[in-house]
Structures are given as C-alpha cells and as structure tokens.
N, C-alpha and C positions, 0 to 999 in steps of 0.2 A: 504494500500499500504506499502511496506516495503522500507525504505530509506537506500541506500547503499552509503557509503562515503569513505570507505578505498581505498587506491591506488591499492590494489590487493585483490582477494579473489574469493569466489564461492558462489552460491546460488542454491537452489533446491526447487522442489515442496514438499508439505507436505508428510510425510512417506517414502520419497525417501530412499532406492531404490525400495520399494514396491509401489503399485499403490496408487494414491491419491483418496480421496473419491469422489463419484459422485457429479457433478455440483459444483465442486471447481473452484473458480476463484482466480488466483494468479497475483499479480503485483509487480514489483520491480522498483524503481526509482533510477538510478545511477547517481550521481552528481560528475562532475570533475572540477578542475580549468580551466580556459580559457587557451588555448594552448596545452592541454593534448588530448590524444586519448584513445578511448575504443576499446579493442579487445575482441570480443565475441566468445567464442568457446564451442560448444556443445560436451561434452565427451560421453554422452549417450542421445539418443533421440528416443523416441517411441510414435507414435500417434495411436489413436484408428481409425479403419477404419469405415467410416460412409457414403460412397458414394462420389459423385462429389461435393457435397455442402460445404465440409469442415467446418461443423458446430459443429462437436463433439470436436475435440482437434485442437488447432492451436497456433502458436507463432506469435506475432505481435511485431515488433521493430519500435519504433517511435523516431524521433529526434525533440526535442523542444529546442530552444535557447532563453536564457534570457540575461539580462545584465551581461556580464563577466562570464556566467556559461552555461554550456551545460547540458541538462537533457535527459537521455535515458529512456524510459519506456519499459519494457519487460512484456508481459502478456501471460500467458499459461491458456487456457480454457479447 
C-alpha cells in the first residue's frame, strides 16, 4: 500500500496512461490532519467490461477514522 501524506497531489495506476498489467492490485492510503477534507477527482477513468458482476475492475473508497486522523483507502483492481 502506498502512503500519501502531502496536502495536495495525484496518484495513478502503474504504467499510466497505458494499461496496467493483468491481476494488478493497487492501494493508496491518504492521511490528513483532523479537521481537513479530502476532495477526490478522477480526471481519467476507464474500466474493463466484464458483465454485471463487477469483478474485473473497480474502485473502492473507504473511510477509516482513528484518533485525530482520518484515513482514506483507495483501491483499484
């Protein structure tokens, strides 16, 4: 998992803007000080079509709160 702590920036999948390798799992942990907000914007977003099961590619955004810190987990499979 890649830890992101800057107050602004960007992240991408491996080989961007080309395709990432098959079976790649990417995770980013964004940590911010208490009282701050995270704004997440996708500038380019393409998913592989694999039917209604959504098992090929997806983005999951989760919120975890700890003492005085918020953690966001972004995963692209």
